[in-house]
C-alpha positions, -999 to +999 in steps of 0.1 A: +523+094-199+552+070-206+549+033-197+580+013-190+577-024-197+598-053-187+587-086-204+597-122-198+619-135-226+594-160-241+567-133-242+590-108-257+602-133-284+566-141-293+558-104-297+588-098-318+578-127-340+544-113-345+559-078-353+583-093-378+554-112-395+535-080-397+565-061-412+568-088-438+531-083-447+538-046-450+565-053-476+539-072-496+513-045-494+511-043-532+495-078-532+459-072-541+448-099-517+464-080-488+447-049-473+463-029-445+444-005-423+443+014-390+417+008-364+404+025-333+374+028-310+359+025-276+358-004-251+333-014-224+349-041-203+342-060-171+358-088-150+344-123-144+353-129-108+351-163-091+346-172-054+349-137-041+317-137-020+313-101-031+294-082-057+300-086-094+320-064-118+305-033-135+315-019-169+346+001-173+351+024-203+383+023-223+399+026-258+416+005-285+439+016-313+462-002-338+467-015-373+452-044-392+463-067-420+435-085-439+443-113-464+416-123-488+411-160-495+384-156-521+353-136-528+338-142-493+365-154-469+395-136-454+419-137-424+426-107-403+454-100-378+473-069-365+487-054-334+467-030-311+468-012-278+437-019-258+425-013-222+403-037-202+393-042-165+363-035-144+347-017-114+333-034-083+312-016-057+297-031-027+299-042+010+307-079+006+340-094+017+369-087-006+405-099-005+416-115+027+391-136+046+375-116+074+380-082+058+347-065+050+334-031+043+311-013+068+281+009+060+298+029+032+303+007+001+338+005-013+348+009-049+375-012-066+387-001-101+411-022-121+426-008-153+446-031-175+466-020-206+475-046-232+493-051-265+469-075-283+471-096-314+441-115-328+437-139-357+401-138-370+385-157-398+360-134-417+331-141-439+317-113-461+280-112-471+271-088-500+241-066-493+215-053-518+228-018-512+262-028-526+278-027-491+288-058-472+282-074-438+313-091-423+311-118-396+343-127-378+356-150-351+388-163-337+414-164-309+436-136-295+466-133-273+475-102-252+505-090-231+499-067-201+520-035-202+506-012-176+477+000-155+467+006-119+442-010-095+427+012-067+403+007-038+384+034-021+364+027+010+365+018+047+383-014+055+379-032+088+411-046+102+401-063+135+390-033+157+404-006+133+389+011+103+412+023+075+398+049+050+431+053+030+429+047-008+448+016-016+467+015-050+488-012-067+502-017-102+478-040-120+506-062-133+531-057-105+547-084-083+515-085-062+491-081-091+476-099-120+493-121-146+505-102-177+498-128-203+462-133-214+443-152-242+408-158-253+384-158-282+364-131-298+338-124-325+317-097-340+299-082-370+309-052-391+296-031-420+319-026-449+312+010-461+339+011-487+370+028-474+360+023-438+345-005-417+323+000-387+321-029-363+311-043-329+330-071-312+330-091-280+360-108-264+358-137-239+390-142-219+398-178-212+428-175-190+426-169-152+449-139-148+444-138-110+474-135-087+496-165-083+501-160-045+485-144-015+475-109-025+474-076-007+445-052-011+432-039-034+432-073-052+407-100-046+417-135-037+398-147-067+400-158-103+400-130-129+389-134-165+384-105-189+353-097-208+352-068-233+328-052-258+342-029-284+330-005-311+356+002-338+362+021-370+387+006-394+400+026-423+420+010-451+454+025-461 
């Protein structure tokens, strides 16, 4: 699958700046304080929805993959960044009102599924705790920024339009002109076990930006605020 992306100039310039910084780090890879790696894993995400009058979001499975650059600041402290591809979103199933006022689902519950694809860049502060086994426990926390690059949102169910019932699947681009905002930011944190060449970790991301549509939406989107929440399990291997 090929994704075609058109970004606003200031978002694109920010991404290019981050990429250039990462490239500069790569040129300094011989620095013992700098460690490069590749990282990938699984996501479980959901959406924090506000003022919908409907049911809450359920977990949606996804993936993450990218590279990392970790710079040591001493025996215990370090900073980590890197660029990754990650998916987020959520599933909502129920009979409450969704979208336009007055539109409800009859007896058969409807299912909304929102898939978001991002390029994401974090900046985490890390603290390493040596364990008796000789391994280490790493605690990390910090902000992240993300740029939406693709995904679809679908709605399956029976919609009431006045005296009509529509059973057609509704589908929109998640970040289209009638969709969610592309730019997102938030904070994250987690714990990981340093096993030597590889690091196994769990992380949680708390989206701070309301990425809900700017204007009146068409189904399948809610007239609501949207904020991302994401659990991830990752394996990082040093290069």
